[in-house]
C-alpha positions as CSV (number, residue, x, y, z in Angstrom):
1,X,42.2,-8.6,101.2
2,X,43.7,-5.4,102.7
3,X,47.0,-7.2,103.7
4,X,47.1,-8.3,100.1
5,X,47.0,-4.8,98.8
6,X,49.5,-3.3,101.2
7,X,51.9,-6.1,100.3
8,X,51.6,-5.6,96.7
9,X,52.0,-1.8,97.1
10,X,55.3,-2.3,99.0
11,X,56.5,-5.0,96.3
12,X,55.7,-2.1,93.8
13,X,57.6,0.2,95.7
14,X,60.6,-1.9,96.1
15,X,60.6,-2.7,92.4
16,X,60.4,1.0,91.3
17,X,63.1,2.1,93.6
18,X,65.5,-0.2,92.0
19,X,64.9,1.8,88.7
20,X,65.5,5.1,90.4
21,X,68.9,6.6,89.1
22,X,70.4,8.1,92.1
23,X,72.9,11.0,92.0
24,X,76.4,10.8,92.9
25,X,78.4,12.5,95.4
26,X,79.5,15.3,92.9
27,X,76.0,15.8,91.5
28,X,74.7,16.0,95.2
29,X,77.3,18.6,96.0
30,X,76.5,20.6,93.0
31,X,72.7,20.5,93.5
32,X,73.1,21.6,97.2
33,X,75.4,24.6,96.3
34,X,72.8,25.6,93.4
35,X,70.0,25.5,96.1
36,X,71.9,27.5,98.8
37,X,72.9,30.1,96.5
38,X,69.4,30.6,94.9
39,X,67.9,30.6,98.4
40,X,70.4,33.3,99.7
41,X,69.7,35.6,96.3
42,X,66.0,35.0,96.9
43,X,66.2,36.0,100.5
44,X,68.2,39.1,99.8
45,X,65.8,40.1,97.1
46,X,62.7,39.7,99.2
47,X,64.3,41.6,102.0
48,X,64.9,44.4,99.7
49,X,61.3,44.4,98.4
50,X,60.1,44.4,102.1
51,X,62.3,47.3,103.0
52,X,61.3,49.3,99.8
53,X,57.6,48.7,100.8
54,X,58.0,49.6,104.3
55,X,59.6,52.8,103.2
56,X,56.7,53.6,100.8
57,X,54.1,52.9,103.4
58,X,56.0,55.1,106.0
59,X,55.9,57.9,103.5
60,X,52.1,57.4,102.8
61,X,51.2,57.2,106.4
């Protein structure tokens, strides 16, 4: 019974994976660049916010 469910699950997974539209090399490169640029922008923004809050806390105390 359990083996039957596991076997069915893997058959369903294999069937669904055939329906997936995988990105081509150009789309993958573009997506990677977007993620890296956005991560850098967010990191810089959060660093500036952290620096600002640190300065405000130093002024208060």
